[in-house]
C-alpha positions as CSV (number, residue, x, y, z in Angstrom):
1,X,18.6,51.7,-20.7
2,X,19.1,47.9,-21.7
3,X,22.7,48.4,-21.1
4,X,22.3,50.2,-17.8
5,X,19.9,47.3,-16.8
6,X,22.5,44.5,-18.3
7,X,25.3,45.7,-16.2
8,X,23.0,46.5,-13.0
9,X,22.1,42.8,-13.0
10,X,26.0,41.8,-13.9
11,X,27.0,43.9,-11.1
12,X,24.3,42.0,-8.8
13,X,25.4,38.7,-9.9
14,X,28.8,39.4,-9.4
15,X,28.2,40.6,-5.6
16,X,26.5,37.4,-4.9
17,X,29.6,35.5,-5.4
18,X,32.1,35.2,-3.1
19,X,35.1,33.0,-2.0
20,X,34.9,31.4,1.6
21,X,37.9,29.7,3.2
22,X,37.3,26.8,5.2
23,X,39.5,25.8,8.3
24,X,39.1,22.0,8.4
25,X,41.6,21.0,11.1
26,X,42.4,17.3,11.0
27,X,40.7,15.1,13.2
28,X,42.2,12.0,14.7
29,X,41.2,8.3,13.7
30,X,39.7,6.3,15.6
31,X,38.7,2.4,15.7
32,X,35.9,1.5,13.9
33,X,34.4,-1.8,14.9
34,X,31.1,-3.9,13.0
35,X,29.7,-6.9,13.7
36,X,26.6,-8.1,13.0
37,X,26.1,-12.0,14.9
38,X,23.6,-15.0,14.9
39,X,23.7,-18.4,16.2
40,X,23.8,-20.0,12.7
41,X,27.6,-18.6,12.3
42,X,30.8,-18.1,14.1
43,X,31.3,-14.5,15.4
44,X,33.1,-12.7,13.0
45,X,34.1,-9.2,12.8
46,X,35.6,-6.2,10.5
47,X,37.9,-3.7,12.3
48,X,38.5,-0.7,10.5
49,X,39.3,3.0,11.1
50,X,37.5,6.5,11.1
51,X,39.1,8.7,7.8
52,X,38.9,12.8,7.7
53,X,36.6,14.1,5.1
54,X,39.5,15.4,3.0
55,X,41.6,12.3,3.3
56,X,41.9,9.6,0.1
57,X,40.9,6.5,1.3
58,X,42.0,3.4,-0.5
59,X,41.8,0.7,2.0
60,X,40.5,1.2,5.8
61,X,40.7,-2.2,7.0
62,X,43.0,-2.9,10.0
63,X,45.7,-5.7,9.1
64,X,47.3,-6.1,12.6
65,X,44.3,-5.6,15.1
66,X,43.4,-7.8,18.1
67,X,39.6,-8.5,19.0
68,X,39.0,-10.0,22.1
69,X,35.6,-12.1,22.6
70,X,33.4,-12.6,25.9
71,X,30.5,-14.4,26.4
72,X,28.7,-13.6,29.3
73,X,31.9,-12.2,30.5
74,X,34.1,-15.2,30.1
75,X,36.7,-14.7,27.9
76,X,35.9,-17.1,24.7
77,X,39.3,-16.6,22.4
78,X,41.2,-13.8,20.3
79,X,39.7,-13.7,16.7
80,X,42.2,-14.3,13.6
81,X,42.4,-12.0,10.9
82,X,40.4,-13.8,7.4
83,X,41.8,-14.3,4.2
84,X,40.2,-12.0,1.6
85,X,41.7,-10.7,-1.7
86,X,39.1,-7.7,-1.4
87,X,38.5,-6.6,1.8
88,X,41.1,-6.2,4.8
89,X,40.4,-5.8,8.6
90,X,38.0,-9.1,8.2
91,X,38.3,-11.2,11.9
92,X,36.8,-14.4,13.0
93,X,37.0,-16.8,16.0
94,X,36.4,-20.3,14.5
95,X,34.1,-22.6,16.3
96,X,32.7,-19.5,18.6
97,X,29.0,-19.1,18.6
98,X,26.1,-17.6,20.5
99,X,22.7,-18.7,21.8
100,X,19.3,-16.5,22.9
101,X,19.9,-14.7,25.8
102,X,24.2,-14.2,25.7
103,X,26.0,-11.3,26.1
104,X,28.2,-10.7,23.7
105,X,31.2,-8.3,24.1
106,X,33.9,-7.5,22.1
107,X,37.3,-5.6,22.8
108,X,39.2,-4.5,19.8
109,X,43.0,-2.6,20.1
110,X,45.6,-1.9,17.2
111,X,48.7,-0.1,17.2
112,X,48.3,4.2,17.1
113,X,44.7,4.1,18.0
114,X,42.8,4.1,21.6
115,X,41.0,0.4,22.8
116,X,37.3,0.3,22.4
117,X,34.7,-2.0,23.2
118,X,30.9,-3.0,22.6
119,X,28.3,-5.4,23.4
120,X,25.3,-6.7,22.7
121,X,22.4,-9.0,23.3
122,X,21.1,-11.9,21.2
123,X,17.2,-11.8,21.0
124,X,15.3,-14.8,21.2
125,X,14.3,-16.1,17.4
126,X,10.9,-15.2,15.8
127,X,8.1,-17.2,16.4
128,X,6.3,-17.5,12.6
129,X,2.6,-19.3,12.4
130,X,2.4,-18.6,8.7
131,X,3.8,-17.0,5.9
132,X,0.9,-16.5,2.8
133,X,1.4,-15.3,-0.8
134,X,-1.0,-13.3,-3.3
135,X,0.0,-12.5,-6.7
136,X,-1.6,-9.2,-8.0
137,X,-0.7,-6.5,-10.8
138,X,0.7,-2.8,-9.8
139,X,-0.2,-0.2,-12.1
140,X,2.3,2.4,-11.8
141,X,1.0,6.3,-12.9
142,X,2.1,6.0,-16.0
143,X,-0.3,2.9,-17.4
144,X,2.6,0.1,-16.6
145,X,1.3,-2.9,-15.1
146,X,4.1,-5.2,-12.8
147,X,3.5,-9.1,-11.9
148,X,3.5,-8.5,-7.8
149,X,3.3,-10.4,-4.9
150,X,1.7,-9.5,-1.4
151,X,3.2,-11.0,1.3
152,X,1.4,-11.9,4.9
153,X,3.6,-13.1,7.7
154,X,1.9,-13.8,10.4
155,X,3.8,-13.9,14.1
156,X,3.7,-14.3,17.9
157,X,5.4,-11.7,19.6
158,X,6.8,-12.5,23.0
159,X,5.2,-10.1,25.9
160,X,6.7,-8.4,28.6
161,X,9.5,-6.9,27.0
162,X,10.1,-4.4,23.7
163,X,10.9,-6.4,20.7
164,X,12.7,-5.4,17.7
165,X,12.4,-6.9,14.2
166,X,13.5,-6.6,10.2
167,X,12.1,-7.7,7.4
168,X,14.0,-9.1,4.2
169,X,13.2,-9.9,0.7
170,X,15.7,-11.0,-1.6
171,X,15.5,-12.2,-5.3
172,X,18.0,-14.8,-6.3
173,X,18.1,-15.8,-10.2
174,X,20.1,-19.1,-11.0
175,X,21.0,-19.0,-15.0
176,X,22.5,-22.6,-15.9
177,X,23.7,-23.7,-19.4
178,X,25.1,-26.8,-19.8
179,X,27.7,-27.1,-16.8
180,X,27.9,-23.0,-16.6
181,X,26.1,-21.8,-13.8
182,X,25.9,-18.0,-12.7
183,X,23.8,-16.4,-9.7
184,X,22.6,-13.0,-9.8
185,X,20.7,-11.4,-6.5
186,X,18.8,-8.0,-6.0
187,X,21.3,-7.5,-2.8
188,X,24.5,-6.5,-2.8
189,X,27.2,-9.6,-1.8
190,X,30.8,-9.6,-2.1
191,X,30.5,-12.8,-3.7
192,X,27.6,-12.2,-6.1
193,X,28.8,-9.5,-9.2
194,X,25.2,-9.9,-10.8
195,X,22.1,-7.8,-9.9
196,X,18.7,-8.0,-10.9
197,X,15.9,-5.8,-9.9
198,X,13.3,-5.8,-6.9
199,X,11.0,-3.3,-5.1
200,X,10.3,-3.7,-1.9
201,X,7.2,-2.0,-0.6
202,X,6.9,-1.9,2.7
203,X,3.1,-1.6,3.1
204,X,2.2,-2.4,6.9
205,X,1.6,0.6,9.4
206,X,4.1,-0.9,11.8
207,X,6.7,0.4,9.4
208,X,5.7,4.1,9.3
209,X,6.5,4.3,12.9
210,X,10.6,4.3,12.2
211,X,10.6,6.7,9.4
212,X,10.6,10.2,11.1
213,X,11.5,11.6,7.7
214,X,8.4,12.4,5.9
215,X,9.9,12.2,2.6
216,X,11.3,8.6,2.8
217,X,10.4,6.2,0.3
218,X,9.7,2.6,1.8
219,X,10.6,1.0,-1.8
220,X,14.0,-0.1,-0.1
221,X,14.8,-3.7,-2.1
222,X,18.2,-3.4,-2.5
223,X,18.9,-2.3,0.9
224,X,15.7,-4.0,2.6
225,X,16.2,-1.9,5.7
226,X,12.3,-2.4,7.0
227,X,12.4,-2.7,10.8
228,X,9.9,-2.1,13.3
229,X,8.8,-2.7,16.7
230,X,6.3,-4.8,18.7
231,X,4.7,-1.0,20.1
232,X,1.4,-2.1,18.2
233,X,0.6,-5.8,18.9
234,X,2.9,-6.1,22.0
235,X,2.6,-9.6,23.1
236,X,-0.4,-10.6,20.6
237,X,-0.5,-12.4,17.1
238,X,0.5,-9.8,14.2
239,X,-0.2,-10.3,10.5
240,X,2.8,-7.9,8.5
241,X,2.1,-6.8,5.2
242,X,4.5,-5.8,2.3
243,X,4.6,-6.5,-1.5
244,X,7.5,-6.8,-3.8
245,X,7.5,-6.2,-7.6
246,X,8.5,-7.5,-10.3
247,X,7.7,-11.3,-9.9
248,X,8.8,-13.5,-12.6
249,X,8.6,-17.4,-13.1
250,X,11.8,-19.9,-13.6
251,X,11.9,-21.1,-16.9
252,X,13.5,-23.4,-18.9
253,X,13.9,-24.4,-22.7
254,X,16.6,-26.6,-25.0
255,X,19.8,-24.6,-23.8
256,X,19.6,-22.5,-21.0
257,X,17.5,-22.9,-17.6
258,X,16.4,-19.9,-15.0
259,X,15.6,-20.8,-11.9
260,X,13.6,-17.9,-10.0
261,X,13.9,-17.8,-5.9
262,X,12.5,-15.5,-3.5
263,X,14.2,-15.5,0.1
264,X,11.8,-14.0,2.7
265,X,14.1,-13.3,5.9
266,X,12.1,-12.2,9.2
267,X,14.6,-11.5,11.4
268,X,14.6,-10.7,15.5
269,X,17.5,-7.8,16.0
270,X,19.0,-6.4,19.3
271,X,18.0,-3.0,20.6
272,X,21.6,-1.7,18.6
273,X,20.8,-2.9,15.3
274,X,17.1,-1.3,15.5
275,X,18.4,1.9,16.2
276,X,21.5,1.6,13.9
277,X,19.0,0.5,10.9
278,X,16.4,3.4,12.1
279,X,18.8,6.0,11.7
280,X,20.5,5.0,8.1
281,X,17.1,4.4,6.8
282,X,16.1,8.0,7.7
283,X,19.0,9.3,6.1
284,X,17.6,8.3,2.3
285,X,15.2,10.7,0.3
286,X,13.5,9.7,-2.7
287,X,12.1,11.9,-5.8
288,X,10.7,9.5,-8.3
289,X,13.5,6.9,-9.3
290,X,15.9,9.8,-8.0
291,X,17.8,8.8,-4.4
292,X,19.4,12.3,-3.2
293,X,21.0,11.1,-0.2
294,X,23.5,13.6,-0.9
295,X,21.0,16.5,-0.2
296,X,20.1,15.9,3.4
297,X,21.2,18.0,6.2
298,X,24.6,16.0,8.4
299,X,23.6,14.0,10.7
300,X,25.6,11.6,13.3
301,X,24.8,8.1,13.2
302,X,24.3,5.6,15.8
303,X,27.2,3.7,17.6
304,X,27.3,1.2,20.7
305,X,30.8,1.2,20.1
306,X,32.7,2.9,23.3
307,X,35.7,5.3,22.5
308,X,35.1,4.3,18.9
309,X,32.4,4.0,16.0
310,X,30.7,1.0,14.8
311,X,27.7,-1.3,15.4
312,X,27.9,-4.5,17.3
313,X,24.2,-6.2,16.8
314,X,23.0,-9.2,17.1
315,X,19.9,-11.4,15.4
316,X,17.9,-14.7,14.7
317,X,16.9,-15.3,11.6
318,X,13.4,-17.1,10.1
319,X,14.3,-18.2,6.3
320,X,11.7,-18.9,3.8
321,X,12.4,-19.6,-0.1
322,X,9.9,-19.5,-2.3
323,X,11.0,-21.3,-5.7
324,X,9.1,-20.2,-8.4
325,X,7.2,-22.8,-11.1
326,X,8.1,-22.7,-14.6
327,X,6.3,-20.3,-16.9
328,X,7.0,-18.1,-19.8
């Protein structure tokens, strides 16, 4: 009887396995144009190409592309390639800057690809009325306590139109020993290889209006995708609340000096910027400390590039740096 049951189970397991041949016809590549523009910097862009799911990609940057820049329908010039040892496909138009209300249009082309274009409107800056902080201890379910900082940013929203915002907090630590200086950041930077930990909790109700995936966790310290609109406070003053941890003091002894900064950035962003980040945010699924993005159902991302892919967006940045005092 036992042998019969074993044989039956084996047959059932075998019957549940079968090979399926998938036919995936190659998809022609398209140009991908990405650009985030603010009045504080020259207009830059990154031009690359899309790739098929079975391709092996080592470098998708486009070296011989052409990107023309238009501001309010007036040609400003053609971008120049930027020298970068790690990445190709970066372009800049030196001396070309935008101001609030400008309509920026980029037209890109490259041999072997259909031409593409995208445009965005530069938003007005955020009117920040005050920034306050409160220190407290955050207790975990395991009994650990984390030194934390709660952040209150009071802003005045511009009436008679829908406005879009993004809140970011970055931890920057400077290590100095003698003449040697090293810098670490909680966010990803091409020129800062060292990293430090920071968990940013988007506590305010305004952030919940952008998350369509109920499992999305708002602990977003590395990417800081915290986008929100003025739907809850249109045309009025509002205090946005968030918190982050762990909070550390600066430190100095006879040989080493450690300076800890927390950079708070509140951005006014264009509509395309908002829609893109909202879609990306809802790709994330977290379970405790495990991020299971690979289990999310396939979904198309947002793009405002005609005949191609990518995002061309505008922003204005309010920046406030907190440098922590010395301590143990």
